[in-house]
N, C-alpha and C positions, 0 to 999 in steps of 0.2 A: 490757082483759082478753083479748079474742080475739087481739090481737097478741102478747101474752105467750105464750099457748098455742101459737100458730103458731111463734114463735121457739124455744120449748122443743122442739117437735116437730122442727124443722129441725136443731137442735143434736144431738138424740138420733139422728136418722137419719144425719147426717154422721159422727158418731163411731162408729156401729155398724160401719161398713165397716172401719175401722182395727182395731177390737177383734177382729174375726173371725179374722184370721190369727194374732194373738198368742194368742188363746184356744185355737185348735186346736193350736198347737205348744208351749204352755206345759208340758204334762206330759212331752212328748218331750224338751224341753230340760232339764227337771228330771232325767230319767233319764240324759241325757248327763253332767250335772254330778255325778251320783251314781255314775258309772262303769258304767252299763248301756247301752252304745251299741247292742247287738243288739236290746234291747227298744225302744229309741227308734226304730231303723230300721224295726222291724215296725209301730210306730204311724204312722210317716210315709209308709210305702210307699203305702197307698191314696190319701193326699192327693197324693202326688207323681205318681201315674199317672192321676189324674182330671183331665180337661181343665177349664180354668177360668182366670180372670184371675190367680190367685195360683200357678198350677202351677209356674212357674219358681222361685219362692222355696222352694216345698215340695221341688222337686227338689234344690236346693242343700242344704237341711237334710238331706234323705234321703241324698244322696251323702256328705255329711260324716259322718253317723252310721255309714254303711257303712264308710267309711275308718277311723273310730275303732275299729270292731269288727274290723278286719283283713280285711274282705271287699273287697280292693283291685280285683279285676276288676269286681265288681258296682258299686263306687263309680265306677270309670272309665266304665262303661256309663251310669250315671245322669248323670254330668257331660257325657258326649257327647250324651245325649238333651237335656240342658239347652241345650247349644250349638246343636243342630239346632232346638230350639224357638225360640231367639232369631232364627234365620234365617227360620223359617216365619212367625212373628208379627211380624217386623220391629220389634223393640223399639228404642226410642230413649230415651236418658237426658236 
């Protein structure tokens, strides 16, 4: 019985990290699909500018929403920031 509880806790903890990103961008992605990229960009901006392990993917989502809303300069700035972030954090695939 204790082993089952431990395994269940381990599974829940390991899947919680994956769900965090998807949960945070779900509504913004719905707005993009509904044709509201400006609102989506507003939702994604705080996530994109907050330092953290998922900042790069939030920046890509944010820059894409900006591009879809016609804010090309801001979109380019966000993509350039993402590029710099990859250099600073030395990401490897």
